[in-house]
N, CA, C and O atoms as CSV, one atom per row, in Angstrom:
chain,resi,resn,atom,element,x,y,z
A,1,UNK,N,N,0.816,-1.189,0.000
A,1,UNK,CA,C,0.000,0.000,0.000
A,1,UNK,C,C,0.859,1.253,0.000
A,1,UNK,O,O,0.518,2.284,-0.580
A,2,UNK,N,N,1.988,1.113,0.678
A,2,UNK,CA,C,2.875,2.259,0.771
A,2,UNK,C,C,3.501,2.558,-0.590
A,2,UNK,O,O,3.731,3.729,-0.892
A,3,UNK,N,N,3.783,1.567,-1.419
A,3,UNK,CA,C,4.348,1.753,-2.743
A,3,UNK,C,C,3.407,2.525,-3.652
A,3,UNK,O,O,3.857,3.350,-4.447
A,4,UNK,N,N,2.115,2.271,-3.548
A,4,UNK,CA,C,1.142,2.974,-4.382
A,4,UNK,C,C,1.110,4.457,-4.038
A,4,UNK,O,O,1.019,5.289,-4.941
A,5,UNK,N,N,1.180,4.801,-2.798
A,5,UNK,CA,C,1.190,6.211,-2.395
A,5,UNK,C,C,2.459,6.898,-2.883
A,5,UNK,O,O,2.419,8.047,-3.321
A,6,UNK,N,N,3.574,6.200,-2.807
A,6,UNK,CA,C,4.841,6.770,-3.268
A,6,UNK,C,C,4.807,7.009,-4.781
A,6,UNK,O,O,5.275,8.047,-5.249
A,7,UNK,N,N,4.257,6.062,-5.550
A,7,UNK,CA,C,4.162,6.212,-6.998
A,7,UNK,C,C,3.233,7.363,-7.378
A,7,UNK,O,O,3.524,8.107,-8.314
A,8,UNK,N,N,2.130,7.514,-6.666
A,8,UNK,CA,C,1.218,8.633,-6.926
A,8,UNK,C,C,1.895,9.965,-6.627
A,8,UNK,O,O,1.739,10.930,-7.376
A,9,UNK,N,N,2.639,10.014,-5.540
A,9,UNK,CA,C,3.365,11.229,-5.193
A,9,UNK,C,C,4.422,11.555,-6.242
A,9,UNK,O,O,4.569,12.720,-6.613
A,10,UNK,N,N,5.156,10.570,-6.724
A,10,UNK,CA,C,6.167,10.787,-7.772
A,10,UNK,C,C,5.522,11.255,-9.066
A,10,UNK,O,O,6.068,12.113,-9.759
A,11,UNK,N,N,4.369,10.699,-9.394
A,11,UNK,CA,C,3.652,11.116,-10.595
A,11,UNK,C,C,3.224,12.572,-10.486
A,11,UNK,O,O,3.358,13.323,-11.452
A,12,UNK,N,N,2.719,12.982,-9.347
A,12,UNK,CA,C,2.320,14.375,-9.130
A,12,UNK,C,C,3.527,15.321,-9.210
A,12,UNK,O,O,3.433,16.409,-9.779
A,13,UNK,N,N,4.650,14.899,-8.640
A,13,UNK,CA,C,5.861,15.725,-8.694
A,13,UNK,C,C,6.336,15.878,-10.137
A,13,UNK,O,O,6.730,16.972,-10.542
A,14,UNK,N,N,6.304,14.801,-10.916
A,14,UNK,CA,C,6.715,14.868,-12.327
A,14,UNK,C,C,5.777,15.776,-13.120
A,14,UNK,O,O,6.248,16.558,-13.946
A,15,UNK,N,N,4.478,15.696,-12.896
A,15,UNK,CA,C,3.524,16.558,-13.586
A,15,UNK,C,C,3.744,18.023,-13.211
A,15,UNK,O,O,3.659,18.902,-14.069
A,16,UNK,N,N,4.020,18.286,-11.954
A,16,UNK,CA,C,4.285,19.657,-11.519
A,16,UNK,C,C,5.559,20.193,-12.164
A,16,UNK,O,O,5.616,21.361,-12.547
A,17,UNK,N,N,6.586,19.342,-12.287
A,17,UNK,CA,C,7.838,19.776,-12.916
A,17,UNK,C,C,7.626,20.078,-14.395
A,17,UNK,O,O,8.144,21.071,-14.907
A,18,UNK,N,N,6.865,19.227,-15.085
A,18,UNK,CA,C,6.579,19.462,-16.507
A,18,UNK,C,C,5.769,20.750,-16.662
A,18,UNK,O,O,6.049,21.549,-17.557
A,19,UNK,N,N,4.782,20.957,-15.813
A,19,UNK,CA,C,3.978,22.177,-15.859
A,19,UNK,C,C,4.843,23.412,-15.604
A,19,UNK,O,O,4.679,24.425,-16.285
A,20,UNK,N,N,5.750,23.347,-14.646
A,20,UNK,CA,C,6.636,24.477,-14.344
A,20,UNK,C,C,7.549,24.777,-15.528
A,20,UNK,O,O,7.784,25.941,-15.850
A,21,UNK,N,N,8.060,23.740,-16.173
A,21,UNK,CA,C,8.911,23.930,-17.348
A,21,UNK,C,C,8.123,24.575,-18.489
A,21,UNK,O,O,8.613,25.499,-19.138
A,22,UNK,N,N,6.911,24.093,-18.732
A,22,UNK,CA,C,6.070,24.668,-19.786
A,22,UNK,C,C,5.723,26.125,-19.483
A,22,UNK,O,O,5.736,26.969,-20.379
A,23,UNK,N,N,5.417,26.416,-18.230
A,23,UNK,CA,C,5.097,27.788,-17.842
A,23,UNK,C,C,6.296,28.708,-18.032
A,23,UNK,O,O,6.133,29.848,-18.468
A,24,UNK,N,N,7.485,28.239,-17.718
A,24,UNK,CA,C,8.698,29.032,-17.901
A,24,UNK,C,C,8.926,29.337,-19.370
A,24,UNK,O,O,9.263,30.468,-19.722
A,25,UNK,N,N,8.750,28.353,-20.227
A,25,UNK,CA,C,8.936,28.560,-21.671
A,25,UNK,C,C,7.899,29.544,-22.201
A,25,UNK,O,O,8.232,30.416,-23.003
A,26,UNK,N,N,6.655,29.417,-21.766
A,26,UNK,CA,C,5.603,30.333,-22.221
A,26,UNK,C,C,5.867,31.764,-21.763
A,26,UNK,O,O,5.689,32.706,-22.535
A,27,UNK,N,N,6.285,31.929,-20.532
A,27,UNK,CA,C,6.556,33.280,-20.026
A,27,UNK,C,C,7.700,33.925,-20.798
A,27,UNK,O,O,7.633,35.106,-21.139
A,28,UNK,N,N,8.752,33.152,-21.075
A,28,UNK,CA,C,9.864,33.710,-21.879
A,28,UNK,C,C,9.378,34.107,-23.264
A,28,UNK,O,O,9.791,35.136,-23.799
A,29,UNK,N,N,8.498,33.291,-23.848
A,29,UNK,CA,C,7.940,33.618,-25.166
A,29,UNK,C,C,7.125,34.894,-25.132
A,29,UNK,O,O,7.237,35.724,-26.034
A,30,UNK,N,N,6.300,35.064,-24.101
A,30,UNK,CA,C,5.498,36.278,-23.979
A,30,UNK,C,C,6.370,37.507,-23.760
A,30,UNK,O,O,6.080,38.572,-24.306
A,31,UNK,N,N,7.426,37.379,-22.974
A,31,UNK,CA,C,8.328,38.516,-22.745
A,31,UNK,C,C,9.055,38.906,-24.027
A,31,UNK,O,O,9.224,40.094,-24.304
A,32,UNK,N,N,9.483,37.928,-24.807
A,32,UNK,CA,C,10.138,38.214,-26.077
A,32,UNK,C,C,9.174,38.881,-27.049
A,32,UNK,O,O,9.539,39.836,-27.735
A,33,UNK,N,N,7.942,38.378,-27.109
A,33,UNK,CA,C,6.940,38.975,-27.989
A,33,UNK,C,C,6.644,40.418,-27.586
A,33,UNK,O,O,6.478,41.278,-28.452
A,34,UNK,N,N,6.576,40.692,-26.291
A,34,UNK,CA,C,6.339,42.050,-25.821
A,34,UNK,C,C,7.491,42.969,-26.199
A,34,UNK,O,O,7.268,44.108,-26.609
A,35,UNK,N,N,8.706,42.489,-26.066
A,35,UNK,CA,C,9.878,43.283,-26.425
A,35,UNK,C,C,9.878,43.606,-27.921
A,35,UNK,O,O,10.137,44.744,-28.313
A,36,UNK,N,N,9.591,42.616,-28.743
A,36,UNK,CA,C,9.543,42.836,-30.196
A,36,UNK,C,C,8.424,43.809,-30.546
A,36,UNK,O,O,8.604,44.675,-31.403
A,37,UNK,N,N,7.278,43.679,-29.897
A,37,UNK,CA,C,6.155,44.583,-30.144
A,37,UNK,C,C,6.524,46.023,-29.800
A,37,UNK,O,O,6.198,46.938,-30.557
A,38,UNK,N,N,7.194,46.237,-28.679
A,38,UNK,CA,C,7.603,47.592,-28.291
A,38,UNK,C,C,8.594,48.176,-29.278
A,38,UNK,O,O,8.503,49.357,-29.614
A,39,UNK,N,N,9.545,47.370,-29.753
A,39,UNK,CA,C,10.513,47.851,-30.746
A,39,UNK,C,C,9.826,48.226,-32.043
A,39,UNK,O,O,10.141,49.258,-32.636
A,40,UNK,N,N,8.891,47.405,-32.491
A,40,UNK,CA,C,8.164,47.690,-33.733
A,40,UNK,C,C,7.299,48.930,-33.598
A,40,UNK,O,O,7.190,49.713,-34.542
A,41,UNK,N,N,6.684,49.120,-32.444
A,41,UNK,CA,C,5.875,50.306,-32.232
A,41,UNK,C,C,6.752,51.557,-32.252
A,41,UNK,O,O,6.351,52.582,-32.802
A,42,UNK,N,N,7.930,51.483,-31.665
A,42,UNK,CA,C,8.860,52.609,-31.686
A,42,UNK,C,C,9.288,52.907,-33.119
A,42,UNK,O,O,9.352,54.071,-33.516
A,43,UNK,N,N,9.581,51.864,-33.903
A,43,UNK,CA,C,9.972,52.054,-35.298
A,43,UNK,C,C,8.825,52.654,-36.104
A,43,UNK,O,O,9.047,53.561,-36.906
A,44,UNK,N,N,7.599,52.162,-35.903
A,44,UNK,CA,C,6.444,52.713,-36.618
A,44,UNK,C,C,6.254,54.195,-36.316
A,44,UNK,O,O,5.991,54.984,-37.224
A,45,UNK,N,N,6.382,54.577,-35.057
A,45,UNK,CA,C,6.250,55.991,-34.685
A,45,UNK,C,C,7.372,56.827,-35.280
A,45,UNK,O,O,7.139,57.959,-35.704
A,46,UNK,N,N,8.580,56.289,-35.318
A,46,UNK,CA,C,9.704,57.018,-35.904
A,46,UNK,C,C,9.500,57.215,-37.405
A,46,UNK,O,O,9.782,58.292,-37.932
A,47,UNK,N,N,9.020,56.197,-38.087
A,47,UNK,CA,C,8.756,56.302,-39.531
A,47,UNK,C,C,7.678,57.341,-39.790
A,47,UNK,O,O,7.825,58.188,-40.671
A,48,UNK,N,N,6.593,57.280,-39.025
A,48,UNK,CA,C,5.501,58.237,-39.201
A,48,UNK,C,C,5.982,59.670,-38.974
A,48,UNK,O,O,5.643,60.575,-39.736
A,49,UNK,N,N,6.765,59.864,-37.932
A,49,UNK,CA,C,7.266,61.200,-37.605
A,49,UNK,C,C,8.198,61.722,-38.695
A,49,UNK,O,O,8.107,62.885,-39.086
A,50,UNK,N,N,9.093,60.866,-39.186
A,50,UNK,CA,C,10.010,61.275,-40.251
A,50,UNK,C,C,9.258,61.578,-41.542
A,50,UNK,O,O,9.595,62.531,-42.245
A,51,UNK,N,N,8.250,60.781,-41.860
A,51,UNK,CA,C,7.464,61.033,-43.065
A,51,UNK,C,C,6.703,62.348,-42.968
A,51,UNK,O,O,6.615,63.091,-43.946
A,52,UNK,N,N,6.155,62.637,-41.797
A,52,UNK,CA,C,5.462,63.915,-41.618
A,52,UNK,C,C,6.419,65.083,-41.832
A,52,UNK,O,O,6.076,66.053,-42.508
A,53,UNK,N,N,7.612,64.994,-41.263
A,53,UNK,CA,C,8.596,66.070,-41.438
A,53,UNK,C,C,9.013,66.186,-42.909
A,53,UNK,O,O,9.176,67.294,-43.421
A,54,UNK,N,N,9.184,65.055,-43.581
A,54,UNK,CA,C,9.570,65.080,-44.997
A,54,UNK,C,C,8.495,65.748,-45.846
A,54,UNK,O,O,8.804,66.561,-46.717
A,55,UNK,N,N,7.242,65.409,-45.597
A,55,UNK,CA,C,6.155,66.018,-46.368
A,55,UNK,C,C,6.043,67.513,-46.093
A,55,UNK,O,O,5.750,68.289,-47.003
A,56,UNK,N,N,6.274,67.922,-44.850
A,56,UNK,CA,C,6.238,69.354,-44.538
A,56,UNK,C,C,7.372,70.102,-45.229
A,56,UNK,O,O,7.164,71.192,-45.762
A,57,UNK,N,N,8.566,69.523,-45.222
A,57,UNK,CA,C,9.687,70.175,-45.897
A,57,UNK,C,C,9.438,70.278,-47.404
A,57,UNK,O,O,9.746,71.297,-48.021
A,58,UNK,N,N,8.886,69.232,-47.983
A,58,UNK,CA,C,8.575,69.277,-49.417
A,58,UNK,C,C,7.498,70.315,-49.711
A,58,UNK,O,O,7.605,71.066,-50.680
A,59,UNK,N,N,6.472,70.360,-48.885
A,59,UNK,CA,C,5.365,71.290,-49.115
A,59,UNK,C,C,5.805,72.742,-48.975
A,59,UNK,O,O,5.296,73.621,-49.671
A,60,UNK,N,N,6.752,72.993,-48.073
A,60,UNK,CA,C,7.220,74.364,-47.832
A,60,UNK,C,C,8.550,74.638,-48.529
A,60,UNK,O,O,9.229,75.612,-48.203
A,61,UNK,N,N,8.929,73.789,-49.483
A,61,UNK,CA,C,10.156,73.954,-50.268
A,61,UNK,C,C,11.378,74.173,-49.386
A,61,UNK,O,O,12.207,75.039,-49.666
A,62,UNK,N,N,11.484,73.386,-48.321
A,62,UNK,CA,C,12.660,73.426,-47.461
A,62,UNK,C,C,12.661,74.508,-46.414
A,62,UNK,O,O,13.679,74.713,-45.752
A,63,UNK,N,N,11.558,75.210,-46.238
A,63,UNK,CA,C,11.489,76.260,-45.216
A,63,UNK,C,C,11.397,75.598,-43.845
A,63,UNK,O,O,10.321,75.174,-43.422
A,64,UNK,N,N,12.526,75.514,-43.161
A,64,UNK,CA,C,12.561,74.830,-41.865
A,64,UNK,C,C,11.821,75.602,-40.777
A,64,UNK,O,O,11.332,75.008,-39.816
A,65,UNK,N,N,11.738,76.936,-40.926
A,65,UNK,CA,C,10.984,77.724,-39.943
A,65,UNK,C,C,9.504,77.358,-39.960
A,65,UNK,O,O,8.890,77.202,-38.905
A,66,UNK,N,N,8.933,77.223,-41.151
A,66,UNK,CA,C,7.518,76.857,-41.266
A,66,UNK,C,C,7.287,75.445,-40.744
A,66,UNK,O,O,6.309,75.192,-40.040
A,67,UNK,N,N,8.183,74.526,-41.088
A,67,UNK,CA,C,8.056,73.146,-40.608
A,67,UNK,C,C,8.214,73.086,-39.091
A,67,UNK,O,O,7.505,72.335,-38.420
A,68,UNK,N,N,9.140,73.875,-38.550
A,68,UNK,CA,C,9.357,73.888,-37.096
A,68,UNK,C,C,8.134,74.420,-36.365
A,68,UNK,O,O,7.791,73.923,-35.292
A,69,UNK,N,N,7.471,75.425,-36.932
A,69,UNK,CA,C,6.259,75.962,-36.297
A,69,UNK,C,C,5.154,74.916,-36.260
A,69,UNK,O,O,4.437,74.808,-35.265
A,70,UNK,N,N,5.011,74.157,-37.318
A,70,UNK,CA,C,3.953,73.146,-37.371
A,70,UNK,C,C,4.280,71.962,-36.475
A,70,UNK,O,O,3.395,71.430,-35.805
A,71,UNK,N,N,5.543,71.541,-36.453
A,71,UNK,CA,C,5.947,70.373,-35.672
A,71,UNK,C,C,6.285,70.699,-34.218
A,71,UNK,O,O,6.638,69.800,-33.456
A,72,UNK,N,N,6.184,71.962,-33.822
A,72,UNK,CA,C,6.509,72.413,-32.454
A,72,UNK,C,C,7.977,72.158,-32.129
A,72,UNK,O,O,8.312,71.719,-31.029
A,73,UNK,N,N,8.839,72.433,-33.086
A,73,UNK,CA,C,10.273,72.285,-32.891
A,73,UNK,C,C,10.952,73.623,-33.082
A,73,UNK,O,O,10.338,74.674,-32.898
A,74,UNK,N,N,12.229,73.581,-33.453
A,74,UNK,CA,C,12.929,74.818,-33.746
A,74,UNK,C,C,13.881,74.581,-34.910
A,74,UNK,O,O,14.304,73.457,-35.181
A,75,UNK,N,N,14.203,75.683,-35.591
A,75,UNK,CA,C,15.106,75.591,-36.736
A,75,UNK,C,C,16.335,76.443,-36.471
A,75,UNK,O,O,16.275,77.482,-35.814
A,76,UNK,N,N,17.436,75.971,-37.001
A,76,UNK,CA,C,18.711,76.662,-36.865
A,76,UNK,C,C,19.350,76.653,-38.239
A,76,UNK,O,O,19.789,75.606,-38.716
A,77,UNK,N,N,19.406,77.812,-38.881
A,77,UNK,CA,C,19.856,77.945,-40.266
A,77,UNK,C,C,18.975,77.054,-41.138
A,77,UNK,O,O,17.787,77.334,-41.298
A,78,UNK,N,N,19.538,75.986,-41.704
A,78,UNK,CA,C,18.755,75.098,-42.561
A,78,UNK,C,C,18.397,73.794,-41.873
A,78,UNK,O,O,17.880,72.879,-42.515
A,79,UNK,N,N,18.661,73.694,-40.586
A,79,UNK,CA,C,18.381,72.464,-39.853
A,79,UNK,C,C,17.051,72.577,-39.113
A,79,UNK,O,O,16.606,73.666,-38.748
A,80,UNK,N,N,16.433,71.418,-38.905
A,80,UNK,CA,C,15.185,71.336,-38.164
A,80,UNK,C,C,15.382,70.321,-37.049
A,80,UNK,O,O,15.874,69.221,-37.296
A,81,UNK,N,N,15.002,70.678,-35.824
A,81,UNK,CA,C,15.122,69.771,-34.677
A,81,UNK,C,C,13.806,69.799,-33.907
A,81,UNK,O,O,13.275,70.862,-33.584
A,82,UNK,N,N,13.290,68.595,-33.619
A,82,UNK,CA,C,12.072,68.464,-32.826
A,82,UNK,C,C,12.343,67.407,-31.759
A,82,UNK,O,O,12.854,66.328,-32.058
A,83,UNK,N,N,11.998,67.725,-30.521
A,83,UNK,CA,C,12.154,66.786,-29.410
A,83,UNK,C,C,10.800,66.163,-29.084
A,83,UNK,O,O,9.772,66.841,-29.099
A,84,UNK,N,N,10.814,64.862,-28.787
A,84,UNK,CA,C,9.585,64.136,-28.452
A,84,UNK,C,C,9.771,63.396,-27.135
A,84,UNK,O,O,10.865,62.923,-26.825
A,85,UNK,N,N,8.687,63.299,-26.361
A,85,UNK,CA,C,8.739,62.532,-25.121
A,85,UNK,C,C,8.458,61.054,-25.415
A,85,UNK,O,O,8.387,60.661,-26.580
A,86,UNK,N,N,8.300,60.250,-24.391
A,86,UNK,CA,C,8.111,58.805,-24.566
A,86,UNK,C,C,6.803,58.476,-25.276
A,86,UNK,O,O,6.672,57.395,-25.851
A,87,UNK,N,N,5.830,59.391,-25.246
A,87,UNK,CA,C,4.543,59.177,-25.920
A,87,UNK,C,C,4.499,59.822,-27.291
A,87,UNK,O,O,3.429,59.924,-27.890
A,88,UNK,N,N,5.635,60.257,-27.793
A,88,UNK,CA,C,5.776,60.900,-29.101
A,88,UNK,C,C,5.006,62.213,-29.176
A,88,UNK,O,O,4.478,62.563,-30.232
A,89,UNK,N,N,4.941,62.928,-28.082
A,89,UNK,CA,C,4.383,64.278,-28.070
A,89,UNK,C,C,5.559,65.252,-28.071
A,89,UNK,O,O,6.538,65.036,-27.356
A,90,UNK,N,N,5.476,66.327,-28.869
A,90,UNK,CA,C,6.586,67.285,-28.904
A,90,UNK,C,C,6.810,67.949,-27.549
A,90,UNK,O,O,5.855,68.301,-26.856
A,91,UNK,N,N,8.072,68.118,-27.176
A,91,UNK,CA,C,8.443,68.831,-25.960
A,91,UNK,C,C,9.448,69.911,-26.335
A,91,UNK,O,O,10.162,69.791,-27.330
A,92,UNK,N,N,9.496,70.955,-25.536
A,92,UNK,CA,C,10.347,72.105,-25.855
A,92,UNK,C,C,11.771,71.946,-25.347
A,92,UNK,O,O,12.692,72.559,-25.888
A,93,UNK,N,N,11.965,71.135,-24.319
A,93,UNK,CA,C,13.263,71.038,-23.666
A,93,UNK,C,C,13.910,69.697,-23.993
A,93,UNK,O,O,13.265,68.650,-23.944
A,94,UNK,N,N,15.185,69.751,-24.324
A,94,UNK,CA,C,15.903,68.527,-24.683
A,94,UNK,C,C,16.006,67.551,-23.515
A,94,UNK,O,O,16.044,66.339,-23.725
A,95,UNK,N,N,16.053,68.061,-22.300
A,95,UNK,CA,C,16.162,67.184,-21.129
A,95,UNK,C,C,14.933,66.299,-20.942
A,95,UNK,O,O,15.030,65.212,-20.372
A,96,UNK,N,N,13.768,66.765,-21.423
A,96,UNK,CA,C,12.534,65.988,-21.311
A,96,UNK,C,C,12.336,65.041,-22.488
A,96,UNK,O,O,11.360,64.291,-22.519
A,97,UNK,N,N,13.248,65.067,-23.452
A,97,UNK,CA,C,13.064,64.322,-24.698
A,97,UNK,C,C,13.554,62.886,-24.584
A,97,UNK,O,O,14.595,62.602,-23.993
A,98,UNK,N,N,12.775,62.007,-25.162
A,98,UNK,CA,C,13.146,60.605,-25.296
A,98,UNK,C,C,13.653,60.353,-26.723
A,98,UNK,O,O,14.568,59.558,-26.941
A,99,UNK,N,N,13.037,61.047,-27.687
A,99,UNK,CA,C,13.367,60.884,-29.101
A,99,UNK,C,C,13.669,62.258,-29.708
A,99,UNK,O,O,13.150,63.277,-29.251
A,100,UNK,N,N,14.511,62.270,-30.738
A,100,UNK,CA,C,14.879,63.517,-31.402
A,100,UNK,C,C,14.768,63.321,-32.911
A,100,UNK,O,O,15.301,62.361,-33.468
A,101,UNK,N,N,14.067,64.245,-33.556
A,101,UNK,CA,C,14.015,64.292,-35.012
A,101,UNK,C,C,14.930,65.421,-35.454
A,101,UNK,O,O,14.820,66.543,-34.960
A,102,UNK,N,N,15.821,65.133,-36.369
A,102,UNK,CA,C,16.768,66.140,-36.854
A,102,UNK,C,C,16.818,66.066,-38.372
A,102,UNK,O,O,16.986,64.989,-38.943
A,103,UNK,N,N,16.674,67.203,-39.015
A,103,UNK,CA,C,16.759,67.289,-40.472
A,103,UNK,C,C,17.905,68.227,-40.828
A,103,UNK,O,O,17.918,69.393,-40.434
A,104,UNK,N,N,18.862,67.699,-41.577
A,104,UNK,CA,C,20.006,68.510,-42.007
A,104,UNK,C,C,20.092,68.467,-43.527
A,104,UNK,O,O,19.872,67.417,-44.132
A,105,UNK,N,N,20.411,69.604,-44.150
A,105,UNK,CA,C,20.516,69.613,-45.613
A,105,UNK,C,C,21.726,68.823,-46.089
A,105,UNK,O,O,22.784,68.831,-45.460
A,106,UNK,N,N,21.548,68.149,-47.201
A,106,UNK,CA,C,22.644,67.415,-47.825
A,106,UNK,C,C,23.199,68.253,-48.968
A,106,UNK,O,O,22.598,69.243,-49.384
A,107,UNK,N,N,24.342,67.839,-49.458
A,107,UNK,CA,C,24.944,68.557,-50.573
A,107,UNK,C,C,24.105,68.360,-51.822
A,107,UNK,O,O,23.620,67.262,-52.093
A,108,UNK,N,N,23.939,69.427,-52.576
A,108,UNK,CA,C,23.183,69.332,-53.811
A,108,UNK,C,C,24.121,68.956,-54.950
A,108,UNK,O,O,25.323,69.220,-54.911
A,109,UNK,N,N,23.552,68.354,-55.925
A,109,UNK,CA,C,24.302,67.944,-57.099
A,109,UNK,C,C,24.519,69.161,-57.998
A,109,UNK,O,O,23.598,69.952,-58.204
A,110,UNK,N,N,25.721,69.313,-58.530
A,110,UNK,CA,C,26.016,70.460,-59.395
A,110,UNK,C,C,25.242,70.402,-60.696
A,110,UNK,O,O,24.967,71.439,-61.301
A,111,UNK,N,N,24.887,69.200,-61.137
A,111,UNK,CA,C,24.135,69.058,-62.389
A,111,UNK,C,C,22.677,69.453,-62.224
A,111,UNK,O,O,22.018,69.811,-63.200
A,112,UNK,N,N,22.176,69.393,-61.019
A,112,UNK,CA,C,20.783,69.774,-60.744
A,112,UNK,C,C,20.756,70.783,-59.603
A,112,UNK,O,O,20.445,70.420,-58.469
A,113,UNK,N,N,21.077,72.041,-59.884
A,113,UNK,CA,C,21.144,73.036,-58.810
A,113,UNK,C,C,19.789,73.373,-58.197
A,113,UNK,O,O,19.735,73.937,-57.104
A,114,UNK,N,N,18.697,73.041,-58.876
A,114,UNK,CA,C,17.379,73.372,-58.323
A,114,UNK,C,C,16.823,72.252,-57.445
A,114,UNK,O,O,15.731,72.380,-56.892
A,115,UNK,N,N,17.572,71.155,-57.317
A,115,UNK,CA,C,17.127,70.052,-56.467
A,115,UNK,C,C,17.767,70.190,-55.092
A,115,UNK,O,O,18.991,70.186,-54.965
A,116,UNK,N,N,16.935,70.312,-54.072
A,116,UNK,CA,C,17.434,70.389,-52.701
A,116,UNK,C,C,17.165,69.068,-52.009
A,116,UNK,O,O,16.114,68.456,-52.202
A,117,UNK,N,N,18.123,68.631,-51.200
A,117,UNK,CA,C,18.036,67.339,-50.522
A,117,UNK,C,C,18.312,67.547,-49.039
A,117,UNK,O,O,19.176,68.336,-48.656
A,118,UNK,N,N,17.568,66.829,-48.220
A,118,UNK,CA,C,17.763,66.893,-46.780
A,118,UNK,C,C,17.651,65.483,-46.210
A,118,UNK,O,O,16.855,64.672,-46.685
A,119,UNK,N,N,18.450,65.200,-45.193
A,119,UNK,CA,C,18.374,63.911,-44.520
A,119,UNK,C,C,17.665,64.096,-43.187
A,119,UNK,O,O,18.021,64.969,-42.396
A,120,UNK,N,N,16.661,63.266,-42.949
A,120,UNK,CA,C,15.885,63.319,-41.724
A,120,UNK,C,C,16.227,62.083,-40.911
A,120,UNK,O,O,16.147,60.958,-41.405
A,121,UNK,N,N,16.608,62.302,-39.659
A,121,UNK,CA,C,16.971,61.197,-38.758
A,121,UNK,C,C,16.132,61.283,-37.491
A,121,UNK,O,O,15.938,62.361,-36.929
A,122,UNK,N,N,15.640,60.138,-37.055
A,122,UNK,CA,C,14.943,60.035,-35.777
A,122,UNK,C,C,15.787,59.124,-34.902
A,122,UNK,O,O,16.096,57.995,-35.283
A,123,UNK,N,N,16.158,59.618,-33.733
A,123,UNK,CA,C,17.038,58.843,-32.873
A,123,UNK,C,C,16.513,58.803,-31.445
A,123,UNK,O,O,15.731,59.649,-31.009
A,124,UNK,N,N,16.979,57.786,-30.744
A,124,UNK,CA,C,16.686,57.612,-29.323
A,124,UNK,C,C,18.043,57.549,-28.629
A,124,UNK,O,O,18.741,56.538,-28.696
A,125,UNK,N,N,18.399,58.624,-27.975
A,125,UNK,CA,C,19.744,58.703,-27.405
A,125,UNK,C,C,20.758,58.807,-28.533
A,125,UNK,O,O,20.657,59.687,-29.388
A,126,UNK,N,N,21.726,57.914,-28.535
A,126,UNK,CA,C,22.747,57.892,-29.587
A,126,UNK,C,C,22.365,56.981,-30.751
A,126,UNK,O,O,23.001,57.017,-31.804
A,127,UNK,N,N,21.333,56.169,-30.562
A,127,UNK,CA,C,20.943,55.183,-31.568
A,127,UNK,C,C,19.976,55.782,-32.579
A,127,UNK,O,O,18.947,56.343,-32.205
A,128,UNK,N,N,20.309,55.663,-33.860
A,128,UNK,CA,C,19.420,56.107,-34.929
A,128,UNK,C,C,18.355,55.038,-35.143
A,128,UNK,O,O,18.670,53.888,-35.448
A,129,UNK,N,N,17.104,55.421,-34.982
A,129,UNK,CA,C,16.002,54.486,-35.166
A,129,UNK,C,C,15.626,54.396,-36.636
A,129,UNK,O,O,15.412,53.304,-37.162
A,130,UNK,N,N,15.547,55.548,-37.300
A,130,UNK,CA,C,15.104,55.586,-38.694
A,130,UNK,C,C,15.667,56.837,-39.348
A,130,UNK,O,O,15.778,57.886,-38.713
A,131,UNK,N,N,16.016,56.719,-40.607
A,131,UNK,CA,C,16.442,57.896,-41.367
A,131,UNK,C,C,15.922,57.775,-42.790
A,131,UNK,O,O,15.734,56.677,-43.314
A,132,UNK,N,N,15.696,58.922,-43.398
A,132,UNK,CA,C,15.287,58.945,-44.796
A,132,UNK,C,C,15.806,60.219,-45.427
A,132,UNK,O,O,16.076,61.210,-44.749
A,133,UNK,N,N,15.937,60.169,-46.725
A,133,UNK,CA,C,16.399,61.316,-47.499
A,133,UNK,C,C,15.223,61.838,-48.297
A,133,UNK,O,O,14.521,61.073,-48.958
A,134,UNK,N,N,15.009,63.142,-48.233
A,134,UNK,CA,C,13.900,63.764,-48.943
A,134,UNK,C,C,14.464,64.831,-49.884
A,134,UNK,O,O,15.422,65.528,-49.551
A,135,UNK,N,N,13.860,64.943,-51.046
A,135,UNK,CA,C,14.283,65.947,-52.013
A,135,UNK,C,C,13.085,66.714,-52.552
A,135,UNK,O,O,11.972,66.191,-52.601
A,136,UNK,N,N,13.320,67.943,-52.952
A,136,UNK,CA,C,12.263,68.756,-53.527
A,136,UNK,C,C,12.882,69.685,-54.548
A,136,UNK,O,O,14.071,70.000,-54.500
A,137,UNK,N,N,12.048,70.110,-55.463
A,137,UNK,CA,C,12.486,70.959,-56.568
A,137,UNK,C,C,12.314,72.408,-56.151
A,137,UNK,O,O,11.226,72.820,-55.748
A,138,UNK,N,N,13.383,73.178,-56.247
A,138,UNK,CA,C,13.326,74.608,-55.959
A,138,UNK,C,C,12.970,75.358,-57.226
A,138,UNK,O,O,13.254,74.902,-58.334
A,139,UNK,N,N,12.348,76.509,-57.054
A,139,UNK,CA,C,12.036,77.362,-58.194
A,139,UNK,C,C,13.319,77.974,-58.713
A,139,UNK,O,O,14.169,78.408,-57.936
A,140,UNK,N,N,13.457,78.007,-60.030
A,140,UNK,CA,C,14.671,78.632,-60.596
A,140,UNK,C,C,14.542,80.130,-60.470
A,140,UNK,O,O,13.485,80.704,-60.733
A,141,UNK,N,N,15.613,80.747,-60.072
A,141,UNK,CA,C,15.614,82.199,-59.867
A,141,UNK,C,C,16.361,82.870,-60.978
A,141,UNK,O,O,16.477,84.095,-60.992
């Protein structure tokens, strides 16, 4: 009779160990999926923000002051800088910023002097999340 109780106890211990192992694997899977989801959401927001800045620069023919007013950022010469908090809302102070959008003009081609090009970068700290190059046609003077 004592052997039957011991076998039942061993069976329960083995089932509990298998369940614990399965639970550990599932939890690791959920944590990895959450991490990937957060990274993708950050990338999606960075792409959207860069595209908005690119369209504004194209619409205003590179006028960074007009783009800065709309995006709640600031412009310095031909550069555009916008700071964003963790929720991708514009903030005025760099210390409160989690993400930074920066647009700097690129060199124009001598063969096409009316084509202006700017590189837009969205970064988190020192890491560049997304960048794109935008070009627009300037009026010939």
